[in-house]
N, C-alpha and C positions, 0 to 999 in steps of 0.2 A: 656362618653368622647369618641370621635372618634380619633383613632390613625392611622397614616400612615407614610410611609417612601418614600421620593421623591428620586427615583433611579437616577434622573438626577443630584442630588447634592451629594448623598451618595458616599463616596470613600472607603468604606469597612473597617473602623477601628474596627468593631464588638463591639464597646463600648456599644451599646444598648443591645446586646445579653448577654454581660457579666454582665451588671447592672440589667437587668430585664428579666431573661430567661423564665419566665412564659408568657411574652408578645412578646418578640422579638427573632428572630433566625438569623443566618448568613448563607445565601444560595447563591451560585453562585457569591460570592464576594460582596454581598450587604446585608445590614440589611433588614429584612422583619418582618411584624407583623404576628405572628402565627395565624392560624385559631382559632377563639374564643378568641384570645389574648386581643382584645379590651374589651370584656366582663369582663376580669379579673380586669379591672380598676374600677369596681364597689366597690372594697374593698379600703378603704381610704389609707391604707399603700402602696398598689400597685400603686394607682393613684399618690401618692407623689413620688415614685421611678421612675415612667414613666415621670413625669414632670422634675425630676432631670436629667434623661437620655436625654431628649430633650434639656435641658439647656446646658448639657455638651457634646452633640454631636459635634465632631470636625468640621463636615461639615454642621451642622445645617440642617440636612435632615429630622428630625422627625417633623411631623406636628400633632398638637393637636387642637381639636375643640370640642365644645359642641355637644351633640347628636342633630340631626335635622338640622344642618347647611349645 
């Protein structure tokens, strides 16, 4: 799964970093994907938490796509 945060939409709630700290961080007022964070989504339980973070992101700034898209 490819994970990204659209900074044009993110308004810095840090909800993603709170929900999945192994994948997201909060830097300079925005949510970011940690280096290597997308690889952490190989684990099914982490993948589910990332999907939940994307669904619950107040600004809908988290983008998820299948690898290779």
